C-alpha positions as CSV (number, residue, x, y, z in Angstrom):
1,X,-0.1,0.2,0.0
2,X,1.2,3.6,-0.8
3,X,-0.2,6.5,1.2
4,X,0.3,10.1,1.5
5,X,0.1,11.5,4.6
6,X,-0.6,14.9,4.4
7,X,-0.7,17.8,7.3
8,X,0.5,21.4,8.2
9,X,4.3,21.6,8.6
10,X,3.2,23.8,11.9
11,X,0.9,21.0,13.1
12,X,1.6,21.1,16.8
13,X,0.7,19.7,20.1
14,X,-0.7,16.2,20.3
15,X,-1.8,16.1,16.8
16,X,1.7,16.2,16.1
17,X,2.7,13.7,18.3
18,X,-0.3,11.1,16.7
19,X,1.3,12.2,13.3
20,X,4.6,11.3,13.8
21,X,3.6,8.0,15.6
22,X,1.4,7.4,12.7
23,X,3.9,7.9,10.4
24,X,6.1,5.4,11.9
25,X,4.1,2.5,13.0
26,X,2.3,2.6,9.3
27,X,6.0,2.4,8.1
28,X,6.7,-0.6,10.8
29,X,4.1,-2.3,8.8
30,X,5.8,-2.8,5.4
31,X,3.5,0.1,4.2
32,X,5.0,2.9,2.1
33,X,4.4,6.5,3.7
34,X,5.0,10.1,2.3
35,X,4.8,12.7,4.8
36,X,3.6,15.7,2.7
37,X,3.4,19.1,4.5
38,X,2.1,22.4,3.2
39,X,4.3,25.6,4.2
40,X,2.8,28.3,5.5
41,X,3.6,32.1,5.0
42,X,2.1,35.1,6.4
43,X,-1.5,34.3,6.0
44,X,-0.9,30.7,7.3
45,X,-4.7,29.1,6.0
46,X,-4.3,30.8,3.0
47,X,-0.9,29.8,2.2
48,X,-1.4,26.2,3.4
49,X,-4.7,26.1,0.5
50,X,-2.7,27.3,-2.0
51,X,-0.2,25.0,-1.4
52,X,-2.4,22.0,-0.9
53,X,-4.0,22.6,-4.2
54,X,-0.5,22.7,-6.0
55,X,0.2,19.0,-4.3
56,X,-2.6,17.5,-5.6
57,X,-0.9,16.6,-8.8
58,X,1.1,14.3,-6.8
59,X,-1.5,12.5,-5.2
60,X,-2.5,10.7,-7.9
61,X,0.0,8.1,-7.7
62,X,-0.9,7.0,-4.4
63,X,-3.3,4.3,-3.2
64,X,-5.0,6.6,-0.7
65,X,-4.5,10.0,1.0
66,X,-4.8,10.3,4.7
67,X,-5.5,13.8,5.9
68,X,-4.6,14.6,9.7
69,X,-5.3,17.9,11.6
70,X,-9.5,17.4,11.0
71,X,-9.1,19.9,7.6
72,X,-10.3,18.2,4.8
73,X,-8.0,20.3,2.4
74,X,-9.4,21.1,-0.8
75,X,-7.3,18.4,-2.5
76,X,-9.0,15.7,-1.3
77,X,-11.9,16.9,-3.5
78,X,-9.8,16.3,-7.1
79,X,-8.0,12.9,-5.4
80,X,-11.8,11.8,-4.9
81,X,-12.7,12.6,-8.5
82,X,-9.5,11.0,-10.2
83,X,-10.5,8.0,-7.8
84,X,-7.9,7.9,-4.8
85,X,-9.6,7.3,-1.9
86,X,-9.3,9.6,1.0
87,X,-9.2,9.3,4.5
88,X,-9.8,12.3,7.3
89,X,-8.5,11.8,10.7
90,X,-10.8,13.8,13.2
91,X,-8.6,14.9,16.6
92,X,-11.1,16.1,19.5
93,X,-14.7,17.7,19.4
94,X,-14.2,19.6,15.8
95,X,-17.3,21.6,15.4
96,X,-17.5,22.6,18.8
97,X,-13.7,23.7,19.0
98,X,-14.1,25.7,16.0
99,X,-17.4,27.2,17.1
100,X,-15.9,28.2,20.3
101,X,-13.1,30.3,18.2
102,X,-15.7,32.1,15.7
103,X,-17.7,33.1,18.8
104,X,-15.0,34.0,21.4
105,X,-11.6,33.8,19.5
106,X,-9.5,36.8,19.7
107,X,-9.3,38.8,16.6
108,X,-11.0,38.8,13.5
109,X,-7.9,36.7,11.7
110,X,-8.4,34.5,14.4
111,X,-12.1,34.2,14.3
112,X,-11.9,33.9,10.2
113,X,-9.3,31.2,10.7
114,X,-11.7,29.0,12.3
115,X,-15.1,29.8,9.8
116,X,-12.5,28.1,6.5
117,X,-12.2,24.7,8.3
118,X,-15.4,24.8,9.6
119,X,-16.7,25.4,6.2
120,X,-14.7,22.9,4.8
121,X,-15.5,19.8,7.2
122,X,-19.0,20.7,6.7
123,X,-19.0,21.1,2.9
124,X,-16.9,17.5,2.7
125,X,-19.7,15.9,4.9
126,X,-22.5,17.5,2.9
127,X,-20.9,16.2,-0.5
128,X,-19.7,12.6,0.8
129,X,-16.2,13.4,-0.4
130,X,-14.4,11.2,2.4
131,X,-14.5,7.8,1.9
132,X,-13.0,7.3,5.8
133,X,-13.3,8.7,9.0
134,X,-10.9,7.9,11.7
135,X,-11.6,8.8,15.1
136,X,-9.9,8.4,18.7
137,X,-13.4,7.1,20.6
138,X,-17.3,6.6,19.4
139,X,-18.0,10.0,21.4
140,X,-15.3,12.0,19.1
141,X,-17.4,10.6,16.0
142,X,-20.9,11.5,17.4
143,X,-19.8,14.9,18.3
144,X,-18.3,15.4,14.7
145,X,-21.9,14.4,13.2
146,X,-20.1,10.6,11.9
147,X,-22.3,8.1,12.2
148,X,-20.6,5.9,9.6
149,X,-18.0,5.2,7.4
150,X,-15.5,5.1,10.1
151,X,-13.0,3.3,12.2
152,X,-11.8,4.1,15.7
153,X,-8.1,3.9,16.5
154,X,-7.7,4.8,20.2
155,X,-4.9,6.7,21.3
156,X,-1.8,4.3,21.7
157,X,1.9,3.7,22.6
158,X,4.3,3.1,19.7
159,X,7.3,0.1,20.4
160,X,9.9,3.1,19.9
161,X,8.4,5.4,22.8
162,X,8.0,2.2,25.2
163,X,12.1,2.2,24.8
164,X,11.9,5.8,25.5
165,X,9.8,5.7,28.9
166,X,11.9,5.5,31.7
167,X,10.3,3.8,35.0
168,X,9.9,6.0,38.0
169,X,10.7,5.7,41.9
170,X,8.0,6.6,44.1
171,X,8.9,10.5,46.0
172,X,8.9,10.3,49.7
173,X,8.5,14.1,50.2
174,X,5.8,16.5,48.7
175,X,3.1,14.4,46.8
176,X,3.6,15.8,43.1
177,X,0.4,15.5,41.0
178,X,0.8,16.5,37.6
179,X,-1.6,17.5,34.4
180,X,-1.6,19.0,31.0
181,X,-4.6,21.7,29.8
182,X,-5.2,22.3,26.2
183,X,-5.6,24.9,23.8
184,X,-9.1,23.4,22.9
185,X,-12.3,24.6,24.7
186,X,-13.5,21.1,24.4
187,X,-16.9,20.1,26.5
188,X,-14.5,16.6,26.8
189,X,-12.1,18.3,29.0
190,X,-11.8,19.7,32.7
191,X,-10.4,23.3,32.5
192,X,-8.5,25.6,34.7
193,X,-11.2,26.4,37.0
194,X,-11.9,22.6,37.5
195,X,-8.5,22.3,38.7
196,X,-8.5,25.3,40.8
197,X,-11.7,23.5,42.1
198,X,-10.0,20.2,42.4
199,X,-7.2,21.8,44.6
200,X,-9.1,23.6,47.2
201,X,-10.9,20.3,48.0
202,X,-8.2,18.5,48.6
203,X,-6.7,21.0,50.6
204,X,-9.3,20.7,53.1
205,X,-9.1,16.5,52.4
206,X,-5.9,15.5,52.7
207,X,-3.4,15.5,55.7
208,X,0.1,15.6,53.8
209,X,1.9,18.3,51.7
210,X,0.8,18.2,47.9
211,X,1.6,20.2,44.7
212,X,-0.1,20.3,41.2
213,X,2.0,21.4,38.4
214,X,0.0,22.2,35.5
215,X,1.5,22.3,31.8
216,X,-0.6,24.9,30.1
217,X,-0.1,25.3,26.5
218,X,-1.7,28.8,26.2
219,X,1.0,30.0,29.1
220,X,-1.3,32.9,30.2
221,X,-2.1,31.4,34.1
222,X,-0.2,32.9,37.1
223,X,1.1,29.8,39.7
224,X,-0.8,30.6,43.0
225,X,-1.3,28.4,46.6
226,X,-0.3,25.0,45.4
227,X,-0.5,25.1,41.7
228,X,2.2,25.9,39.9
229,X,1.3,26.5,36.0
230,X,4.2,25.9,33.8
231,X,4.5,26.5,29.7
232,X,5.1,23.0,27.6
233,X,8.7,22.1,27.2
234,X,10.7,19.5,25.4
235,X,9.8,16.4,25.2
236,X,12.8,14.7,27.2
237,X,11.8,17.5,29.8
238,X,8.4,16.9,30.0
239,X,9.0,12.8,30.4
240,X,11.1,13.5,33.2
241,X,8.7,15.7,34.9
242,X,5.7,13.0,34.2
243,X,8.7,10.5,35.6
244,X,9.1,12.4,39.0
245,X,5.1,12.4,39.6
246,X,3.4,10.6,42.4
247,X,-0.5,10.9,40.2
248,X,-1.0,12.2,36.5
249,X,-4.5,13.4,36.0
250,X,-6.0,12.8,32.7
251,X,-8.8,16.0,31.9
252,X,-10.9,13.9,29.6
253,X,-14.3,13.0,30.8
254,X,-15.2,10.7,27.8
255,X,-13.9,7.2,27.6
256,X,-10.6,8.1,25.8
257,X,-7.4,9.1,27.4
258,X,-4.9,11.8,26.1
259,X,-1.7,10.5,24.8
260,X,0.3,12.1,27.8
261,X,-2.0,9.9,30.3
262,X,-0.6,6.6,28.3
263,X,3.0,7.6,28.6
264,X,2.4,8.2,32.3
265,X,0.9,4.6,32.4
266,X,3.8,3.5,30.3
267,X,6.4,4.6,32.9
268,X,4.5,3.6,35.8
269,X,3.0,7.0,36.9
270,X,-0.4,6.2,38.7
271,X,-3.3,8.1,37.0
272,X,-6.6,9.6,37.9
273,X,-9.4,10.0,35.6
274,X,-13.0,11.2,35.4
275,X,-15.2,9.2,33.2
276,X,-18.8,10.5,32.9
277,X,-20.9,8.0,33.6
278,X,-23.0,8.0,30.3
279,X,-19.6,7.1,28.4
280,X,-19.1,3.9,31.1
281,X,-20.1,1.3,28.6
282,X,-17.7,2.2,26.1
283,X,-14.4,2.3,28.5
284,X,-11.9,-0.3,27.6
285,X,-10.8,0.2,31.6
286,X,-12.1,-0.6,34.8
287,X,-11.7,0.2,38.3
288,X,-8.2,-1.1,39.5
289,X,-6.6,-0.4,36.3
290,X,-6.1,3.5,37.4
291,X,-8.0,5.4,40.0
292,X,-11.0,5.9,38.2
293,X,-14.2,8.3,39.2
294,X,-17.5,9.5,37.3
295,X,-18.2,12.5,39.3
296,X,-16.4,15.5,40.3
297,X,-16.8,14.8,43.8
298,X,-15.7,11.5,43.9
299,X,-12.7,12.2,41.5
300,X,-11.6,14.5,44.6
301,X,-12.4,11.9,47.1
302,X,-10.2,9.1,45.4
303,X,-7.4,11.4,44.8
304,X,-7.4,12.6,48.6
305,X,-7.6,8.8,49.4
306,X,-4.4,8.2,47.4
307,X,-2.3,11.3,48.3
308,X,-3.2,10.2,52.3
309,X,-2.1,6.6,51.7
310,X,0.3,7.3,48.6
311,X,2.9,4.7,50.2
312,X,0.1,1.9,50.0
313,X,-1.4,2.5,46.7
314,X,1.3,4.0,44.6
315,X,2.7,0.7,43.5
316,X,-0.5,-1.3,43.0
317,X,-1.5,1.4,40.5
318,X,1.7,1.7,38.8
319,X,1.5,-1.9,38.1
320,X,-1.8,-1.9,36.8
321,X,-1.5,1.0,34.8
322,X,1.6,-0.3,33.0
323,X,-0.4,-3.5,32.2
324,X,-3.3,-1.8,30.9
325,X,-1.1,0.2,28.5
326,X,1.1,-3.0,27.5
327,X,-2.2,-5.1,27.2
328,X,-4.3,-2.7,25.6
329,X,-2.8,0.6,24.4
330,X,0.0,-0.5,22.0
331,X,0.3,-0.2,18.3
332,X,-0.4,-4.0,17.9
333,X,-3.2,-3.8,20.4
334,X,-5.1,-1.1,18.5
335,X,-4.0,-1.5,14.7
336,X,-5.7,-4.4,13.2
337,X,-9.3,-2.3,13.2
338,X,-7.8,0.5,11.1
339,X,-5.1,-1.2,8.9
340,X,-8.4,-3.5,7.7
341,X,-10.5,-0.4,7.0
342,X,-7.5,1.3,4.9
343,X,-7.0,-2.1,2.8
344,X,-10.3,-2.1,2.4
345,X,-11.0,1.4,0.5
346,X,-7.0,1.2,-0.7
347,X,-6.9,1.2,-4.7
348,X,-4.4,-1.5,-4.2
């Protein structure tokens, strides 16, 4: 199979992590993959559209074209008309996130920059020009108005990542909790206000020192009290931070994890997560695999219990979290439905 993997050259954050993991893991399957990026200029979106159209002629030689970053660039229409199957990887709750920027974004440029991708996504759905959608979870597909022609590819840890994730040791002084917020304003994520409220609850529930370190990609929030906000850091430094933590908090409330949560689990750092009760029948984990809660109050109570008795709980959850990743969230564990779906639509 011969795949063109298309994304903006400036793509960043979790989407960039997924892009490069997918690129390497597809190659490990013996699939030929070309990573095609669109360079951005003074007007990033317009430059990307222009470069994407210019790249169209190169797409005719592929068995399928896979678009990353939730945006079905114009070239997908021409590829479709030429008989090249098209695949779109949707990340997060795309419509909600784009509409939030349209309504609340800072500056006209940012708002217009959200309108165009929203229109392109809706147009592709209306005219059925995408052969296959890829989502991390069923809830994400539903939030993006996708009810058929989709395949689920849960967040995963690649073999190469496993080799770089060092096991941590239990800290014996201040209990360190780490989490990572998002650029996106998404209903599937706990936000900064939730973290402040959680910290206030924990102060009243625990009887030992703790700190919450929040990696904030927006870099706007000042540190105060027991919460320290830090800007994103190089990957090696971030992994060292994860390895120094007694606990990592996943901020998603649906059935899926965020990428950093799986990285924490893989290195033996216990993870706490709130999964809303409406998503219980969709999760592939259970109580005991991690510190699991189904309400905000329960999340605070469970974390407080863990902090107060960290010496007792740490090694148990460290082992169970690592076992969960190794059995259910490696590339080999999640790849088959995705690869079958690609082969089914491929021209090969």
